[in-house]
C-alpha positions in Angstrom: 9.3 -78.6 240.2 6.4 -76.2 240.2 5.0 -75.1 236.8 2.9 -71.9 236.9 0.1 -71.5 234.3 -0.8 -68.0 233.3 -4.2 -68.5 231.7 -4.9 -65.1 230.1 -1.3 -64.8 228.8 -1.6 -68.3 227.3 -4.9 -67.5 225.7 -3.6 -64.4 224.0 -0.7 -66.2 222.5 -2.1 -69.6 221.7 -2.1 -68.9 218.0 1.7 -69.4 218.3 1.5 -72.9 219.7 4.7 -74.7 219.7 6.8 -71.6 219.6 8.5 -69.8 222.5 5.9 -67.4 224.0 6.8 -64.4 226.0 4.4 -63.7 228.9 3.0 -60.3 229.7 4.1 -58.6 232.9 1.4 -59.2 235.4 0.7 -57.9 238.9 0.3 -60.2 241.9 -0.6 -63.3 239.9 -2.7 -65.8 241.8 -0.5 -68.6 242.8 -2.1 -71.8 243.9 1.0 -73.9 244.6 1.4 -77.6 245.1 4.6 -79.4 245.8 6.0 -82.0 243.4 5.6 -82.2 239.6 2.4 -80.7 238.3 2.2 -80.5 234.5 0.5 -82.3 231.6 2.8 -84.4 229.4 2.9 -83.1 225.9 2.3 -86.5 224.4 -1.3 -86.4 225.7 -2.8 -84.1 223.1 -6.3 -84.4 221.8 -8.6 -83.1 219.1 -11.1 -82.0 221.7 -9.1 -79.0 222.9 -11.0 -76.4 221.1 -8.2 -75.5 218.7 -10.5 -73.8 216.3 -11.6 -71.3 218.9 -8.0 -70.8 220.0 -6.8 -69.9 216.5 -9.4 -67.2 216.3 -8.5 -65.5 219.6 -7.2 -62.0 219.2 -3.7 -61.1 220.2 -3.4 -59.5 223.6 -2.8 -55.8 224.1 0.2 -54.5 226.0 -1.8 -53.9 229.1 -0.6 -54.9 232.5 -3.3 -56.6 234.6 -3.7 -56.5 238.3 -5.0 -59.6 240.0 -5.8 -61.1 243.4 -3.6 -63.5 245.2 -4.9 -66.7 246.6 -3.2 -68.3 249.6 -4.3 -71.9 249.9 -2.6 -74.6 247.9 -4.8 -76.8 245.8 -3.7 -76.3 242.2 -0.7 -74.8 240.4 -1.9 -71.9 238.3 -0.6 -68.4 238.0 -3.8 -66.6 237.0 -3.6 -63.1 235.4 -7.2 -62.1 235.2 -7.7 -58.7 236.9 -9.7 -58.2 240.0 -11.8 -55.2 239.9 -14.1 -52.6 241.4 -17.8 -53.3 242.1 -20.4 -52.7 239.4 -22.8 -51.7 242.1 -20.3 -50.0 244.4 -20.6 -52.3 247.4 -19.2 -50.9 250.6 -17.5 -54.2 251.4 -15.4 -54.0 248.2 -12.8 -51.8 249.7 -10.4 -54.2 251.6 -6.7 -53.5 251.7 -5.0 -51.9 248.8 -1.3 -52.4 248.6 1.3 -51.8 245.9 1.4 -54.2 243.0 4.5 -55.9 242.1 5.6 -57.3 238.8 5.5 -61.1 238.5 7.0 -62.2 235.2 6.1 -65.8 234.5 8.4 -68.1 232.6 7.8 -69.6 229.2 5.4 -72.5 229.3 5.4 -75.5 227.0 2.3 -77.2 228.5 0.1 -79.3 226.2 -3.3 -77.9 225.5 -5.1 -81.0 226.5 -4.7 -83.7 229.1 -7.2 -86.2 227.8 -6.6 -89.0 225.3 -9.3 -90.5 223.2 -7.7 -93.9 222.9 -9.7 -96.1 225.3 -7.6 -99.2 224.8 -4.8 -97.9 227.0 -7.1 -95.8 229.2 -5.8 -96.9 232.5 -2.2 -96.8 231.6 -2.5 -93.2 230.3 -4.5 -92.3 233.4 -1.9 -93.7 235.7 0.9 -91.8 233.9 -1.0 -88.5 234.0 -1.8 -88.9 237.7 1.7 -89.9 238.6 2.8 -86.6 237.1 0.0 -84.3 238.2 -1.0 -85.8 241.6 1.8 -88.2 242.6 2.0 -91.9 242.3 0.0 -92.5 245.5 -3.3 -91.8 243.7 -5.2 -95.0 242.9 -6.2 -95.3 239.2 -9.4 -97.1 240.0 -10.6 -94.4 242.3 -10.2 -91.8 239.6 -11.5 -93.9 236.7 -14.9 -92.3 236.9 -13.3 -88.8 236.9 -11.4 -89.7 233.7 -14.5 -91.0 232.0 -16.3 -87.8 233.0 -13.5 -85.7 231.3 -13.9 -87.8 228.2 -17.5 -86.7 227.8 -16.8 -82.9 227.8 -17.7 -81.2 224.5 -15.0 -80.2 222.1 -14.2 -76.5 222.1 -17.4 -75.3 223.7 -16.3 -72.7 226.2 -19.7 -72.3 227.9 -20.0 -76.0 228.5 -16.4 -76.3 229.7 -17.0 -73.5 232.2 -20.1 -75.2 233.4 -18.3 -78.5 233.7 -15.5 -76.9 235.7 -18.0 -75.2 238.0 -19.7 -78.5 238.6 -16.4 -80.1 239.4 -15.5 -77.3 241.8 -18.9 -77.5 243.5 -18.5 -81.2 243.9 -15.0 -80.9 245.3 -13.7 -83.0 242.4 -10.2 -81.4 242.5 -8.7 -83.7 239.8 -11.4 -82.8 237.2 -11.4 -79.1 238.2 -7.7 -78.7 237.8 -7.6 -80.4 234.4 -10.5 -78.3 233.2 -8.9 -75.1 234.5 -5.8 -76.0 232.5 -7.9 -76.5 229.4 -9.9 -73.3 230.0 -6.8 -71.1 230.4 -6.1 -71.7 226.7 -9.6 -70.5 225.7 -10.4 -67.4 227.8 -9.1 -63.9 227.0 -9.7 -60.4 228.3 -9.4 -59.2 224.7 -11.5 -61.8 222.9 -15.1 -62.5 222.1 -17.7 -61.6 224.8 -17.8 -65.2 226.1 -14.0 -65.4 226.2 -13.8 -62.2 228.2 -16.5 -63.2 230.6 -14.9 -66.7 230.9 -11.6 -65.1 232.1 -13.4 -63.6 235.1 -15.5 -66.6 235.8 -12.4 -68.8 235.7 -10.7 -66.4 238.1 -13.6 -66.9 240.5 -13.4 -70.7 240.2 -9.7 -70.7 240.8 -10.2 -68.5 243.9 -13.0 -70.7 245.2 -11.1 -73.9 244.6 -8.1 -72.4 246.5 -10.5 -71.5 249.5 -9.5 -67.9 249.1 -13.0 -66.8 248.1 -14.1 -66.0 251.7 -11.4 -63.3 251.9 -11.1 -62.4 248.3 -11.8 -58.7 248.7 -9.4 -58.3 251.6 -6.7 -60.3 249.7 -6.7 -58.0 246.7 -3.2 -56.7 246.3 -3.7 -54.2 243.5 -4.2 -50.5 244.0 -7.4 -49.2 242.6 -7.0 -46.9 239.6 -6.9 -43.2 240.5 -10.2 -41.8 241.4 -10.4 -39.8 238.2 -9.7 -42.9 236.1 -12.2 -44.9 238.0 -14.8 -42.2 237.5 -14.0 -42.1 233.8 -14.5 -45.9 233.5 -17.8 -45.7 235.3 -18.9 -42.8 233.0 -18.0 -44.8 229.9 -20.1 -47.8 231.1 -22.9 -45.4 231.9 -22.8 -44.0 228.3 -22.3 -47.3 226.4 -25.0 -49.3 228.1 -28.6 -48.0 228.9 -29.0 -49.9 232.2 -28.3 -47.0 234.5 -30.1 -44.5 232.4 -33.1 -46.8 232.2 -33.1 -47.2 236.0 -32.7 -43.5 236.8 -35.3 -42.3 234.2 -38.0 -44.8 235.3 -37.4 -44.0 239.0 -37.4 -40.2 238.4 -40.6 -40.5 236.4 -42.3 -42.2 239.3 -40.9 -39.6 241.8 -42.0 -36.7 239.7 -45.5 -38.2 239.4 -45.8 -38.9 243.1 -44.7 -35.4 244.1 -46.3 -33.4 241.3 -48.6 -31.3 243.5 -46.1 -30.8 246.4 -44.4 -27.5 247.3 -41.8 -29.0 249.5 -40.2 -32.3 248.7 -37.5 -34.4 250.4 -35.8 -37.2 248.5 -33.8 -39.8 250.4 -31.3 -41.6 248.2 -29.8 -44.7 249.8 -26.9 -44.8 247.5 -26.3 -41.5 245.9 -22.9 -42.2 244.4 -22.1 -39.3 242.0 -25.6 -37.8 242.2 -26.1 -38.2 238.5 -29.6 -39.4 238.8 -30.9 -36.1 240.1 -29.7 -33.9 237.3 -32.6 -34.6 235.0 -35.2 -34.5 237.9 -34.1 -31.1 239.1 -34.3 -29.9 235.5 -37.8 -31.4 235.1 -39.0 -29.8 238.4 -37.7 -26.4 237.3 -40.1 -26.6 234.3 -43.3 -27.2 236.3 -46.0 -24.8 235.2 -46.8 -23.9 238.8 -43.2 -23.2 239.6 -40.5 -25.4 241.1 -40.9 -26.8 244.6 -38.3 -26.5 247.4 -36.2 -29.6 247.0 -34.1 -31.3 249.7 -32.0 -34.3 248.9 -30.5 -36.6 251.6 -27.6 -38.5 250.1 -26.6 -41.7 251.8 -23.3 -43.3 250.8 -20.3 -45.3 251.9 -16.5 -44.8 251.6 -16.2 -46.7 248.3 -18.0 -44.0 246.3 -16.1 -41.4 248.1 -13.0 -42.8 246.5 -14.5 -42.8 243.1 -15.7 -39.2 243.6 -12.3 -38.1 244.9 -13.9 -36.8 248.1 -16.8 -36.9 250.4 -20.5 -36.2 249.8 -20.0 -32.5 249.9 -18.8 -32.8 246.3 -22.2 -34.1 245.3 -23.9 -31.4 247.3 -21.9 -28.7 245.6 -22.5 -30.0 242.1 -26.3 -30.4 242.6 -26.5 -27.0 244.4 -24.9 -25.3 241.4 -27.2 -27.0 239.0 -30.3 -26.1 241.1 -29.2 -22.5 241.3 -28.8 -22.3 237.5 -32.3 -23.8 237.2 -33.7 -21.4 239.8 -34.8 -24.4 242.0 -34.7 -23.8 245.8 -32.4 -26.6 247.0 -30.7 -28.1 250.1 -28.4 -31.1 250.3 -28.1 -33.2 253.4 -25.1 -35.7 253.5 -25.2 -39.0 255.5 -21.9 -40.9 255.2 -22.8 -44.4 256.2 -24.0 -47.8 255.0 -27.7 -48.1 254.3 -27.9 -50.8 257.0 -26.7 -48.2 259.6 -29.3 -45.5 258.8 -31.5 -44.4 261.7 -34.4 -41.9 261.8 -32.2 -39.2 263.4 -29.8 -39.4 260.4 -32.4 -38.3 257.9 -33.5 -34.9 259.2 -37.2 -35.5 258.5 -39.2 -32.3 258.7 -42.9 -31.7 259.0 -44.6 -30.5 255.8 -42.3 -32.2 253.4 -43.5 -34.8 250.9 -41.1 -37.7 251.1 -39.7 -40.0 248.3 -37.2 -42.8 248.9 -34.9 -44.0 246.1 -33.4 -47.6 246.2 -31.6 -47.8 242.9 -29.0 -50.7 242.6 -28.6 -50.7 246.3 -30.8 -53.3 248.1 -29.0 -56.3 246.8 -26.0 -55.3 248.9 -28.1 -55.4 252.0 -27.8 -58.8 253.8 -30.9 -60.8 254.3 -32.0 -63.7 256.5 -29.7 -66.1 254.7 -26.7 -64.1 256.0 -27.8 -62.8 259.4 -30.7 -63.3 261.7 -30.9 -59.6 261.9 -32.2 -59.6 258.3 -31.2 -56.1 257.4 -32.9 -56.3 254.0 -36.5 -56.7 255.4 -35.7 -54.5 258.4 -34.7 -51.6 256.1 -37.9 -51.9 254.1 -40.0 -51.8 257.3 -38.0 -48.8 258.4 -38.7 -47.0 255.0 -42.4 -47.8 255.3 -42.4 -46.2 258.8 -41.3 -42.9 257.2 -44.7 -42.8 255.3 -43.2 -41.8 251.9 -45.4 -40.8 249.0 -43.4 -43.0 246.7 -40.5 -45.5 246.9 -38.5 -46.5 243.8 -36.7 -49.8 243.4 -34.2 -50.6 240.6 -32.4 -53.9 240.6 -30.6 -56.4 238.4 -32.9 -59.3 237.4 -30.8 -62.1 238.6 -31.1 -64.9 241.2 -27.8 -65.1 243.0 -28.8 -64.6 246.6 -29.7 -67.9 248.1 -29.1 -70.2 245.1 -26.6 -73.0 245.6 -23.2 -72.7 244.1 -23.7 -74.4 240.7 -27.1 -72.8 239.9 -25.6 -69.5 241.0 -22.7 -70.0 238.6 -25.0 -70.8 235.7 -27.2 -67.8 236.4 -24.1 -65.6 236.5 -22.8 -67.1 233.2 -26.2 -66.5 231.5 -26.7 -63.0 232.9 -23.3 -61.6 232.2 -23.1 -63.2 228.8 -25.9 -60.8 227.8 -24.1 -57.9 229.5 -20.8 -58.5 227.7 -22.6 -59.0 224.4 -24.4 -55.8 224.8 -21.2 -53.9 225.5 -19.8 -55.1 222.2 -22.5 -53.3 220.3 -21.6 -49.8 221.5 -18.0 -50.1 222.7 -15.7 -51.3 219.9 -13.4 -54.3 220.7 -10.4 -52.2 219.9 -11.4 -49.3 222.2 -8.4 -48.6 224.4 -10.5 -48.3 227.6 -12.8 -51.3 227.1 -10.7 -53.7 229.1 -10.4 -51.2 231.9 -14.2 -50.6 231.9 -14.9 -54.4 232.2 -12.2 -54.9 234.8 -13.0 -52.1 237.1 -16.8 -51.9 236.7 -17.9 -55.5 236.2 -15.4 -58.2 237.0 -15.2 -57.9 240.8 -18.9 -58.4 241.0 -18.5 -61.6 239.0 -15.6 -62.9 241.1 -17.5 -62.1 244.3 -20.6 -64.0 243.3 -18.6 -67.1 242.3 -15.8 -67.2 244.9 -17.3 -65.9 248.1 -19.8 -67.1 250.6 -21.4 -65.8 253.8 -20.9 -62.2 254.7 -18.1 -61.9 252.2 -20.5 -62.4 249.3 -22.0 -59.0 249.0 -23.5 -59.3 245.5 -26.8 -60.9 246.4 -29.3 -60.3 243.6 -32.9 -61.4 243.6 -35.6 -61.6 240.9 -38.4 -59.1 240.9 -40.9 -61.6 242.2 -38.9 -61.9 245.4 -38.5 -58.2 245.8 -42.3 -57.9 245.3 -42.9 -60.3 248.1 -40.6 -58.4 250.4 -42.2 -55.0 249.7 -45.7 -56.4 250.2 -44.7 -58.0 253.5 -43.4 -54.6 254.6 -46.8 -53.1 253.9 -46.2 -51.5 250.4 -48.5 -51.6 247.4 -47.4 -51.1 243.8 -47.4 -47.5 242.4 -48.0 -47.3 238.7 -45.1 -46.1 236.4 -45.6 -43.2 234.1 -46.6 -44.1 230.5 -44.9 -41.0 229.3 -41.6 -42.0 230.8 -42.0 -45.5 229.3 -42.3 -44.0 225.9 -39.2 -41.9 226.5 -37.2 -45.0 227.6 -38.3 -46.8 224.4 -36.8 -44.0 222.3 -33.6 -44.2 224.4 -33.2 -47.9 223.7 -33.7 -47.4 220.0 -30.7 -45.2 220.0 -28.6 -48.1 221.3 -29.6 -51.3 219.6 -32.8 -53.0 218.4 -31.7 -56.0 220.4 -32.8 -54.3 223.6 -36.3 -55.0 224.8 -38.7 -53.2 227.1 -41.7 -54.9 228.7 -44.1 -53.8 231.4 -45.7 -56.6 233.4 -47.0 -57.0 237.0 -46.6 -53.2 237.6 -42.8 -53.3 236.8 -40.7 -52.3 233.8 -38.2 -54.9 232.5 -35.2 -53.9 230.4 -33.7 -56.9 228.5 -31.1 -57.9 226.0 -32.7 -60.1 223.4 -34.6 -62.8 225.5 -32.8 -62.1 228.8 -34.3 -59.6 231.3 -31.4 -57.6 232.9 -32.8 -54.7 235.0 -36.2 -54.2 236.5 -37.7 -50.9 237.8 -40.8 -50.6 240.0 -42.4 -48.1 242.3 -44.2 -48.5 245.6 -46.3 -46.6 248.1 
């Protein structure tokens, strides 16, 4: 017999424990199948199962969730957390997109906990559990340490249980990992508290990693993306409810405007132009220059993913910005370059004599592989290439997170800490009951999370570094810091006050840090 656990479904219905529960219809649930019996006997219940948290979990909405499908068999879970679109629009995030199918899971009567607190019959209980979950061939003595480890896990603390599960996965302790996943499925929820919602996506990443499907997770996604108009709508909602993008764009534009303030002809090269939203306010600011607006040319570099979100190629961005520039009476040209930033060569940029050059690297460089991925080291090579163009100013905006070369467990803990702040900040401006909140988190955040946790090598495209590391890379490429504009900093402070007093802004070492409470989240800097 094979029992399929559907974690998010269970978490949204756990308040009705002991009653027949009807599962949501899910798409392409992740099946990690294992032959033979694989369930937890109901007589092994425990007071350490976090029942208080479960009682408080909200009821689930009637939303159908798409998910990835793992292929290797190491555990028996049918996981319904959605796989999603990249927060930073990685070109590698496309993969194959096939029709979803409905996978209605059966009712489950699985106990919430598999650990007993009665140490007197410890070995007997362990033997009975293992004979059911793993088969009678497992030696009790060999797994005694694992059982003692499980006994030490804190009661109802979701963060610590996630950390314990990640440690078990990292140490290839399959027994402990599977038991903890069963426990966690009762605690996470895409419609719960911030840590419950984040936990759902972290758990999905752990399941995928344990099943060895992480290396091909993007390509194994079976769900269609939302329509381009819907995806663009979700991205716009995130742009409005969180100040991270506005902060990055405003600080970069301030440095560019300052660096090009006396120039009559300017050329801006944007290595990931996306929708082109960043340049609206800059064009408006250049139009108001006392000496008159300069001639502006923007080269927009982008990949196929953002073309899907736009609903078409870069010509859409060019048309939009051209109309804006015309209305502002700014002489304007747009030059499209449809390719990955790693592929850009001098001939693709259309450099002209007499133009003052600015290069924008906003939320882009962390997708460029470095020496830990390939001996080619595109990350440092790209910076040397940009330096060879002799730009007046180069702007860098990146997430302040260390997930590039960190080992798996520290990387997991960094992701847990970083995205806890992100999800908490979303709650301030996007109400829990907002009908699009789940879609925004699924399609704009969750895939990044799963990629960081489940993937390795070239498949792991979300490779963030802290500002100190970026600083070293820029200095090795021959750059020196360019001071940010105090006027822009004051404008950003006013922006943050309109969101929440829990946001912080700090300038140190020539860079501007945006944080949530005590956690730095995004850093902006400029170079020459």
